[in-house]
ZAKENU-944909 format. One line per 2 residues: number of its first residue (from 0); for each residue x, y negated, z negated of N, C-alpha, C. Coordinates in steps of 0.001 Angstrom, whole numbers. Layout:
NUM) X Y Z X Y Z X Y Z; ...
END
This chain:
0) -74442 -92448 -74715 -73553 -92261 -73771 -73276 -90724 -73623; -73423 -90205 -72388 -73446 -88805 -72316 -71955 -88182 -72321
2) -71618 -87061 -72548 -70247 -86570 -72635 -69150 -86892 -71481; -69701 -86693 -70327 -68837 -87115 -69304 -68340 -88514 -69248
4) -69068 -89382 -69619 -69078 -90754 -69620 -68197 -91181 -70700; -68503 -90436 -71762 -67656 -90776 -73085 -66101 -90340 -72910
6) -66118 -88972 -72174 -64604 -88608 -72071 -63961 -89787 -70985; -64600 -90346 -69872 -63976 -91171 -69164 -63696 -92552 -69858
8) -64490 -92986 -70815 -64148 -94117 -71597 -63046 -93970 -72353; -62932 -92806 -73005 -61851 -92394 -73962 -60435 -92470 -73128
10) -60482 -91993 -72066 -59179 -91962 -71262 -58923 -93202 -70697; -59846 -94067 -70427 -59720 -95523 -69786 -59157 -96323 -71120
12) -59668 -96103 -72163 -59211 -96863 -73602 -57515 -96473 -73825; -57427 -95040 -73666 -56089 -94681 -73948 -55243 -95305 -72955
14) -55460 -95373 -71695 -54754 -95804 -70679 -54100 -97153 -70846; -55216 -97990 -71532 -55050 -99437 -71468 -54214 -99745 -72877
16) -54239 -98905 -73865 -53700 -99331 -75176 -52152 -98716 -75415; -51942 -97442 -74655 -50542 -97114 -74525 -49560 -97933 -73942
18) -48297 -98098 -74494 -47336 -99240 -73959 -46924 -98562 -72660; -46776 -99168 -71686 -46047 -98840 -70552 -47042 -98257 -69662
20) -48008 -97730 -69843 -49022 -97077 -68917 -49755 -98073 -68140; -49709 -97609 -66816 -50563 -98769 -65900 -49652 -99783 -65532
22) -48142 -99956 -65919 -47406 -100822 -65503 -45980 -100266 -64945; -46101 -98996 -64154 -44891 -98484 -63623 -44652 -99443 -62407
24) -43368 -99523 -62248 -42766 -100433 -61105 -42878 -99689 -59842; -43618 -100309 -58885 -43731 -99555 -57531 -42571 -99454 -56850
26) -42358 -98499 -56204 -40938 -98456 -55331 -41089 -99437 -54130; -39699 -99727 -53837 -39579 -100716 -52770 -39777 -99934 -51492
28) -40635 -100649 -50680 -40959 -100007 -49457 -40013 -100304 -48278; -39240 -99335 -47882 -38167 -99494 -46969 -38499 -98965 -45726
30) -38191 -99628 -44629 -37955 -98927 -43124 -36483 -98785 -42792; -36314 -97741 -42119 -35001 -97777 -41390 -35264 -97196 -40098
32) -34415 -97157 -39184 -34525 -96881 -37554 -34470 -95395 -37480; -33442 -94718 -38161 -33408 -93307 -37881 -33289 -92274 -38999
34) -33484 -91102 -38989 -33623 -90266 -40027 -32177 -90231 -41037; -31159 -90220 -40249 -29906 -90092 -41256 -29797 -91317 -42323
36) -30336 -92387 -41715 -30348 -93355 -42636 -31371 -93213 -43669; -32657 -92684 -43465 -33406 -92339 -44545 -32852 -91636 -45588
38) -32103 -90724 -45165 -31523 -89886 -46333 -30546 -90661 -46993; -29666 -91499 -46381 -28862 -92431 -47345 -29517 -93240 -48265
40) -30444 -93727 -47516 -31498 -94944 -48570 -31850 -94013 -49502; -32423 -92800 -49378 -33222 -92149 -50415 -32030 -91568 -51679
42) -30807 -91208 -50975 -29998 -90529 -52092 -29544 -91874 -52752; -29342 -93070 -52288 -29013 -94083 -53203 -30004 -94695 -54038
44) -31299 -94922 -53477 -32300 -95540 -54199 -33207 -94701 -55104; -33048 -93390 -54738 -33922 -92285 -55683 -35569 -92727 -55747
46) -35943 -92827 -57000 -37472 -92921 -57176 -37668 -94434 -56875; -36710 -95286 -56703 -36954 -96660 -56617 -37230 -97277 -55351
48) -37289 -96105 -54245 -37485 -96689 -52972 -38556 -95585 -52275; -39343 -96014 -51345 -40098 -95154 -50506 -39729 -95476 -49155
50) -39199 -94489 -48450 -38528 -94747 -47185 -39053 -94072 -46106; -39272 -94974 -44919 -39823 -94469 -43840 -38854 -94657 -42574
52) -38670 -93569 -41700 -37863 -93725 -40451 -38854 -94104 -39318; -38476 -95035 -38569 -39245 -95534 -37438 -39125 -94411 -36330
54) -38140 -94275 -35998 -37742 -93132 -34712 -38262 -91913 -35255; -39364 -91180 -34667 -39882 -89921 -35277 -38958 -88806 -34440
56) -39118 -87542 -35318 -38093 -86243 -34898 -38470 -86156 -33503; -37318 -85886 -32850 -37481 -85522 -31125 -37607 -86594 -30304
58) -37590 -87852 -30720 -37705 -88974 -30200 -36063 -89689 -30019; -35861 -90413 -29081 -34500 -90947 -28830 -34515 -92538 -29336
60) -33590 -93132 -30006 -33676 -94564 -30390 -33214 -95512 -29254; -32955 -95112 -28066 -32723 -96059 -26955 -33756 -96750 -26415
62) -34934 -96022 -26256 -36015 -96546 -25653 -37357 -96528 -26466; -37209 -96112 -27673 -38488 -95941 -28658 -39256 -97156 -28862
64) -40707 -96928 -28859 -41574 -97925 -29189 -42336 -97664 -30148; -42373 -98287 -31422 -43212 -98113 -32450 -44521 -98048 -32330
66) -45290 -97254 -32938 -46848 -96959 -32740 -47497 -98180 -33487; -48716 -98487 -33202 -49505 -99433 -33776 -49651 -99212 -35248
68) -49752 -97820 -35621 -49790 -97794 -37054 -48383 -97991 -37689; -47227 -97784 -37183 -46176 -98078 -37769 -45860 -99655 -37956
70) -46344 -100302 -36821 -46055 -101908 -36811 -47288 -102332 -37901; -48312 -101764 -38183 -49038 -102379 -39363 -48449 -101885 -40766
72) -47822 -100761 -40778 -47087 -100452 -41971 -45855 -101334 -42212; -45117 -101580 -41209 -44033 -102565 -41227 -44562 -103862 -41822
74) -45888 -104412 -41527 -46320 -105578 -42088 -46395 -105513 -43422; -46256 -104544 -44363 -46276 -104341 -45586 -45082 -104116 -46343
76) -44057 -103832 -45448 -42642 -103297 -45924 -41825 -104497 -46582; -41034 -104038 -47527 -40266 -105050 -48234 -38766 -105267 -47588
78) -38362 -104098 -46961 -36881 -104238 -46504 -36785 -103302 -45145; -36004 -103811 -44289 -35691 -103164 -43206 -34188 -102868 -42975
80) -33702 -101600 -42935 -32269 -101332 -42791 -31969 -101226 -41477; -31031 -102004 -40830 -30465 -101820 -39554 -29464 -100841 -39390
82) -29586 -100024 -38248 -28474 -99296 -37733 -27600 -99583 -36729; -28251 -100563 -35790 -27502 -100884 -34615 -27922 -100072 -33370
84) -29166 -99365 -33599 -29675 -98569 -32491 -30347 -99526 -31120; -30598 -99064 -30130 -30831 -99988 -28930 -32155 -100609 -29170
86) -33274 -99852 -29648 -34658 -100705 -29835 -34635 -101793 -30665; -33765 -101863 -31653 -33826 -102998 -32585 -33631 -104225 -31787
88) -32806 -104445 -30828 -32715 -105485 -29942 -33806 -106038 -29603; -34887 -105321 -29271 -36270 -105803 -28726 -37209 -106049 -29915
90) -37088 -105180 -30776 -38039 -105035 -31860 -38122 -105786 -32985; -36653 -106137 -33548 -36717 -106944 -34682 -37405 -108333 -34609
92) -37298 -108929 -33559 -38113 -110198 -33463 -39505 -110107 -33724; -40222 -109010 -32988 -41591 -108701 -33098 -41903 -108260 -34596
94) -40794 -107317 -35334 -41211 -106918 -36619 -41275 -108374 -37530; -40255 -109125 -37442 -40188 -110540 -38152 -41433 -111211 -37910
96) -42007 -111060 -36758 -43139 -111988 -36473 -44403 -111432 -37245; -44302 -110068 -37404 -45476 -109387 -38201 -45263 -109628 -39645
98) -43992 -109639 -39968 -43843 -109558 -41488 -42630 -110603 -41775; -43051 -111992 -41837 -41852 -112967 -41984 -41018 -112939 -43096
100) -41777 -112069 -44260 -41050 -112041 -45458 -40150 -110828 -45652; -40154 -109922 -44664 -39131 -108748 -44876 -37759 -109078 -45037
102) -37173 -108417 -45985 -35769 -108628 -46075 -35004 -107730 -45092; -34008 -107949 -44492 -33172 -107202 -43473 -31836 -106965 -43901
104) -31481 -105571 -43989 -30081 -105268 -44482 -29548 -104755 -43234; -28394 -105302 -42812 -27481 -104803 -41797 -26618 -103639 -42366
106) -26733 -102441 -42087 -25776 -101188 -42646 -24795 -100910 -41860; -24619 -101596 -40602 -23507 -101190 -39500 -22091 -101312 -39942
108) -21349 -100151 -39839 -19959 -100169 -39999 -19142 -99762 -38734; -17864 -99717 -38862 -17155 -99128 -37904 -17520 -99568 -36361
110) -17917 -100625 -36208 -18250 -100886 -34628 -17295 -100614 -33697; -17762 -99941 -32483 -16917 -99537 -31385 -16079 -98143 -31628
112) -15590 -97726 -30488 -15104 -96541 -30588 -13726 -96324 -29498; -12875 -95655 -30019 -11531 -95672 -29026 -11780 -94448 -28026
114) -12881 -93869 -28072 -12922 -92687 -27146 -13495 -92899 -25809; -13522 -91881 -25078 -14097 -91906 -23666 -15514 -92345 -23800
116) -16181 -92782 -22754 -17552 -93047 -22695 -17923 -94121 -23675; -17668 -95424 -23594 -18172 -96215 -24617 -19645 -96096 -24756
118) -20301 -96332 -25913 -21552 -96077 -26370 -22176 -97536 -26878; -22111 -98587 -26052 -22130 -99833 -26554 -23659 -100168 -26267
120) -24326 -100314 -27474 -25760 -100841 -27556 -26014 -102257 -27789; -25039 -103093 -27749 -25300 -104460 -27811 -25431 -104855 -29516
122) -25230 -103903 -30294 -25191 -104317 -31756 -24069 -103760 -32363; -22876 -103986 -31665 -21534 -103476 -32390 -21042 -102109 -31899
124) -21539 -101662 -30738 -21085 -100442 -30440 -21784 -99196 -30706; -20977 -98125 -30846 -21682 -96848 -31172 -22403 -96974 -32572
126) -23614 -96779 -32632 -24281 -96919 -33934 -24167 -95725 -34593; -23751 -94553 -34257 -23846 -93244 -35076 -22612 -93185 -35959
128) -22497 -94276 -36992 -21580 -94201 -37906 -21521 -93148 -38670; -22701 -92592 -39160 -22784 -91465 -40176 -22184 -90219 -39746
130) -21805 -90081 -38414 -21136 -88913 -37977 -19735 -88822 -38283; -19204 -89869 -39147 -17835 -89903 -39949 -18351 -90045 -41246
132) -18171 -88948 -42014 -18501 -89122 -43413 -17853 -90279 -44317; -16711 -90670 -43747 -16225 -91695 -44298 -16679 -93072 -44025
134) -17328 -93197 -42907 -17955 -94432 -42465 -19399 -94413 -43097; -19974 -93111 -43525 -21269 -92757 -44078 -21092 -93382 -45478
136) -20132 -93146 -46081 -19765 -93697 -47600 -19870 -95312 -47451; -19087 -95927 -46620 -19325 -97348 -46349 -20767 -97919 -46064
138) -21451 -97125 -45215 -22904 -97399 -45159 -23724 -97359 -46519; -23588 -96412 -47267 -24082 -96174 -48383 -23624 -97175 -49511
140) -22470 -97771 -49422 -22035 -98708 -50195 -22720 -100058 -49909; -22998 -100133 -48418 -23885 -101486 -48169 -25303 -101500 -48443
142) -25756 -100212 -48285 -27249 -99800 -48800 -27445 -100293 -50229; -26364 -99620 -51112 -26404 -100024 -52379 -26559 -101405 -52910
144) -25547 -102193 -52277 -25510 -103679 -52385 -26725 -104203 -51931; -27426 -103840 -50861 -28579 -104633 -50382 -29802 -104235 -51398
146) -29663 -102991 -51701 -31059 -102614 -52713 -30720 -103395 -53918; -29552 -103568 -54243 -29347 -104122 -55663 -29638 -105596 -55635
148) -29669 -106251 -54703 -30007 -107574 -54470 -31568 -107738 -54657; -32375 -106686 -54255 -33768 -106729 -54430 -34020 -105929 -55666
150) -33528 -105153 -56289 -33663 -104430 -57599 -32715 -104602 -58567; -32288 -105884 -58726 -31178 -106012 -59864 -31275 -105248 -61140
152) -32411 -105125 -61459 -32691 -104423 -62885 -32446 -102834 -62674; -32157 -102313 -61541 -31885 -100995 -61435 -30528 -100600 -60721
154) -29500 -101732 -61114 -28346 -101436 -60610 -27529 -100226 -61089; -27671 -99683 -62327 -27050 -98489 -62935 -27649 -97457 -62266
156) -28996 -97340 -61799 -29432 -96224 -61280 -28747 -96135 -59674; -28794 -97441 -59050 -28349 -97552 -57685 -26753 -97068 -57650
158) -25951 -97392 -58553 -24736 -96947 -58773 -24486 -95502 -58933; -25262 -95023 -59740 -25182 -93667 -59850 -25575 -92792 -58751
160) -26571 -93215 -57959 -27060 -92626 -56881 -26018 -92678 -55698; -25290 -93912 -55576 -24137 -94012 -54499 -23164 -93150 -54963
162) -22773 -93052 -56109 -21551 -92262 -56448 -21758 -90695 -56115; -22955 -90200 -56490 -23163 -88819 -56118 -23058 -88683 -54795
164) -23748 -89381 -54012 -23714 -89301 -52423 -22461 -89434 -52009; -21437 -90408 -52410 -20173 -90557 -51779 -19303 -89369 -52313
166) -19540 -88717 -53416 -18927 -87664 -53712 -19248 -86497 -52734; -20478 -86408 -52501 -20661 -85292 -51624 -20342 -85628 -50212
168) -20189 -86724 -49643 -19538 -87066 -48364 -18089 -86853 -48210; -17474 -87228 -49278 -16049 -86900 -49477 -15502 -85571 -49285
170) -16454 -84809 -50108 -16375 -83234 -50147 -16464 -82803 -48535; -17682 -83188 -47880 -17867 -82814 -46561 -16737 -83231 -45618
172) -16192 -84556 -45902 -15051 -84948 -45089 -13806 -83962 -45210; -13522 -83619 -46639 -12311 -82579 -46636 -12713 -81315 -46138
174) -13860 -80754 -46157 -14259 -79509 -45463 -14026 -79519 -44039; -14661 -80551 -43374 -14485 -80790 -41884 -12918 -80834 -41498
176) -12073 -81806 -42224 -10928 -81914 -42030 -10205 -80650 -42078; -10420 -79841 -43029 -9611 -78381 -42975 -9852 -77514 -41718
178) -11094 -77770 -41254 -11413 -77055 -39993 -10654 -77477 -38716; -10685 -78924 -38592 -10214 -79594 -37354 -8897 -79770 -37222
180) -8019 -80021 -38589 -6730 -80347 -38474 -5908 -79314 -37700; -6319 -78245 -37620 -5327 -77243 -36643 -5624 -77531 -35187
182) -6680 -78403 -34978 -6970 -78463 -33479 -6957 -79949 -33222; -6214 -80814 -33846 -6300 -82176 -33572 -5934 -82456 -32030
184) -6383 -83545 -31363 -6015 -83921 -30031 -6904 -82956 -29211; -7754 -82220 -29746 -8627 -81184 -28788 -9735 -82157 -28144
186) -9965 -81956 -26957 -11170 -82493 -26271 -12368 -81563 -26310; -13557 -82333 -26680 -14845 -81692 -26411 -15776 -82385 -25590
188) -16774 -81658 -25107 -17590 -82139 -23903 -19005 -82345 -24445; -19658 -83559 -24209 -21050 -83846 -24682 -21827 -84268 -23528
190) -23079 -84131 -23540 -23879 -84856 -22635 -23987 -86249 -22851; -24485 -86627 -24165 -24751 -87972 -24494 -23651 -88433 -25651
192) -23003 -89436 -25374 -21775 -89841 -26229 -22170 -90321 -27559; -22661 -89647 -28425 -23150 -89945 -29779 -22045 -89677 -30935
194) -20808 -89022 -30465 -20031 -88551 -31471 -18592 -89148 -31509; -18524 -90564 -31113 -17475 -91220 -30950 -16702 -91216 -32300
196) -17565 -91667 -33386 -17038 -91955 -34702 -16404 -90590 -35288; -17097 -89514 -35217 -16760 -88088 -35441 -15295 -87906 -34825
198) -15292 -88091 -33604 -14070 -87789 -32865 -13018 -88803 -33395; -13004 -90096 -33684 -11908 -90931 -34308 -11573 -90345 -35605
200) -12535 -89871 -36444 -12267 -89607 -37708 -11296 -88217 -37801; -11330 -87302 -36610 -10708 -86107 -36685 -9634 -85919 -35752
202) -9320 -87183 -35089 -8208 -86970 -34162 -8592 -86330 -32700; -9985 -86360 -32395 -10306 -85629 -31260 -10698 -86594 -30185
204) -11043 -86122 -28921 -11434 -86962 -27783 -12789 -86411 -27406; -13689 -87240 -27237 -14905 -87013 -26874 -15104 -87395 -25270
206) -15434 -86321 -24510 -15706 -86417 -23100 -17237 -86483 -22917; -17690 -87412 -22034 -19093 -87444 -22038 -19827 -87290 -20569
208) -20750 -86637 -20321 -21267 -86446 -18947 -22169 -87705 -18643; -22831 -88239 -19478 -23780 -89342 -19229 -22669 -90660 -19532
210) -22800 -91651 -18470 -22049 -92735 -18540 -23095 -94055 -18537; -23010 -94807 -19761 -23814 -96081 -19723 -25331 -95767 -19436
212) -25690 -94588 -20089 -27297 -94283 -19960 -27694 -93644 -18705; -26632 -93290 -17740 -26856 -92948 -16402 -26344 -91461 -16283
214) -26980 -90789 -15533 -26407 -89391 -14845 -25142 -89844 -14038; -24215 -88847 -13989 -23183 -89087 -13183 -23359 -88709 -11649
216) -22554 -89481 -11062 -22629 -89225 -9470 -21949 -87943 -9211; -21901 -87521 -7952 -21227 -86394 -7588 -19803 -86208 -7672
218) -19148 -87364 -7427 -17725 -87491 -7594 -17142 -87319 -9038; -17982 -87949 -9738 -17584 -88242 -11225 -17851 -86832 -11732
220) -18959 -86302 -11414 -19330 -85103 -12132 -18257 -83914 -11600; -17876 -83935 -10522 -16692 -82899 -10098 -15537 -83122 -10813
222) -14990 -84562 -10900 -13983 -84778 -11707 -13966 -84343 -13165; -15170 -84416 -13656 -15331 -83898 -15159 -15290 -82519 -15325
224) -15893 -81983 -14354 -15776 -80621 -14261 -14327 -80018 -14252; -13608 -80524 -13369 -12131 -80099 -13103 -11383 -80436 -14394
226) -11528 -81635 -15170 -11024 -81835 -16426 -11117 -80815 -17635; -12675 -80545 -17576 -12918 -79539 -18703 -12405 -78241 -18154
228) -12101 -77827 -17056 -11580 -76484 -16979 -10193 -76340 -17107; -9539 -77593 -16923 -7986 -77742 -17213 -7785 -77626 -18837
230) -8759 -78177 -19495 -8670 -78193 -21072 -9437 -76950 -21628; -9710 -75961 -20582 -10283 -74610 -21040 -11523 -75038 -21892
232) -12318 -76010 -21771 -13609 -76071 -22494 -14464 -75143 -22183; -15093 -74513 -23203 -16253 -73539 -22912 -17745 -74001 -23499
234) -17705 -75226 -24010 -19090 -75564 -24626 -19308 -76963 -24278; -20726 -77154 -23845 -21114 -78520 -23591 -22108 -78827 -24823
236) -21777 -79730 -25449 -23030 -80130 -26571 -23897 -81133 -25910; -25212 -80431 -26328 -26439 -81292 -25893 -27116 -81599 -27276
238) -28101 -82549 -27156 -28904 -82894 -28310 -30461 -82855 -27954; -31259 -82588 -28928 -32739 -82491 -28478 -33384 -83618 -27938
240) -32813 -84772 -28047 -33614 -85887 -27550 -33327 -86205 -26051; -32329 -85392 -25457 -32078 -85629 -23946 -32176 -84168 -23408
242) -32839 -83980 -22206 -32803 -82850 -21389 -32353 -83297 -20056; -31170 -82407 -19909 -30403 -82699 -18664 -30048 -81700 -17661
244) -30245 -81725 -16452 -29837 -80732 -15648 -28257 -80705 -15487; -27670 -81939 -15584 -26278 -82279 -15288 -25501 -81432 -16330
246) -26008 -81379 -17714 -25240 -80789 -18658 -25386 -79103 -18440; -26485 -78667 -18034 -26587 -77205 -17582 -25694 -76907 -16518
248) -25646 -77849 -15421 -24678 -77602 -14358 -23244 -77627 -14623; -22899 -78625 -15475 -21668 -78479 -15999 -21274 -77158 -16803
250) -22070 -76847 -17611 -21874 -75668 -18563 -21741 -74320 -17437; -22588 -74292 -16513 -22409 -73054 -15612 -21054 -73203 -14693
252) -20813 -74437 -14383 -19586 -74629 -13424 -18282 -74418 -14212; -18221 -74479 -15312 -16927 -74079 -16333 -17054 -72744 -16889
254) -18046 -71941 -16641 -18208 -70681 -17130 -18455 -70835 -18689; -19220 -71764 -19160 -19332 -71888 -20610 -20785 -72031 -21020
256) -21279 -72600 -22019 -22494 -72599 -22602 -22962 -73842 -23033; -24285 -74161 -23306 -24829 -75235 -23931 -24952 -74934 -25373
258) -24724 -75896 -26449 -24994 -75738 -27701 -25667 -77229 -28052; -26885 -76912 -28864 -27452 -77844 -29332 -26959 -78394 -30770
260) -26595 -79835 -30889 -26296 -80324 -32097 -26955 -81766 -32069; -27527 -81858 -33297 -28271 -83161 -33323 -27676 -84211 -34172
262) -27116 -85424 -33583 -26689 -86409 -34196 -27662 -87211 -35166; -28964 -86890 -34863 -30008 -87869 -35398 -30814 -86788 -36583
264) -30225 -85773 -36855 -30868 -84894 -37759 -30847 -85690 -39355; -31826 -85293 -39995 -31907 -86222 -41361 -30805 -85812 -42294
266) -30476 -84570 -42423 -29496 -84019 -43282 -28131 -83996 -42433; -27129 -84982 -42916 -25961 -85100 -42130 -25096 -83930 -42185
268) -24803 -83303 -43345 -23774 -82259 -43399 -23876 -81056 -42485; -25224 -80607 -42366 -25278 -79401 -41481 -24919 -79620 -40196
270) -25293 -80739 -39410 -24900 -80968 -38202 -23389 -81208 -37880; -22852 -81918 -38808 -21301 -82225 -38713 -20605 -80757 -38924
272) -20835 -79957 -39884 -20390 -78422 -40090 -20500 -77861 -38807; -21541 -77800 -38182 -21816 -77018 -36876 -20948 -77532 -35783
274) -21021 -78936 -35720 -20250 -79193 -34610 -18610 -78863 -34880; -18189 -79244 -35879 -16876 -78828 -36451 -16478 -77408 -36094
276) -17430 -76541 -36486 -16926 -75099 -36279 -16757 -74739 -34976; -17952 -75199 -34086 -17997 -75043 -32608 -16672 -75463 -31880
278) -16248 -76727 -32263 -15060 -77331 -31916 -13711 -76468 -31946; -13788 -76137 -33375 -12729 -75241 -33914 -12540 -73928 -33260
280) -13773 -73290 -32862 -13716 -72029 -32294 -13293 -72223 -30656; -13745 -73252 -30033 -13640 -73538 -28630 -12174 -73554 -28302
282) -11848 -72937 -27251 -10395 -72879 -26775 -10088 -73926 -25922; -8943 -74698 -26095 -8663 -75670 -25221 -7097 -75484 -24985
END
């Protein structure tokens, strides 16, 4: 036996004889709908999960169509975590057809919003629950419990991941609350109504240019511009997934500006902090 072959044989023998080597538990293959969910599942599950977000960066979940490669990967997945975003209505039956054995976890909490421009997607209202840190804690708890059903031997690790995440989210909530408590009841203007849970959490009112997925008519737009002027709003919040002339028109007509804030950003904290600071600085 030559030297390279002898080395390979020795390594193979060592691999087979040492306890535990070659028997590492594979991570649970998890699919989620959007990137904020991916972060929540990864924080709770740690090394015990391998998480893929179906909606890719820059795309919106209202009309997203999974790629053939994504569908093929879903055929091998262990778990799908629902968020309540619109494309799930159409695609979950197809995903189940591709992978009848896939487990499904519903992470939705806080269905519905008391704010203007309801954002009803047919799966429990506004799905952007993670824009409220306290609701994100509830989502994380549901994720922990769902993962524990599939990974009961990892309960302690899942509890630790959940606790660390919950502590971070509660600290984020305290930080934002300190920024926004002085301006409770303030109105803020958005193009797409994705911030209803955020508004509810901090005593704000969300005004939306888009209504039920449609651009406003001339009369509605004029009324909204007048309301924004009366409230002395100077910022219109847009998000990268939507490009709208109406948002720019409103910003120009109120003598204000557009600001991009992404409710689908993978890291929850930076987007919520940015939105809170801009609202606190806006004059109403």
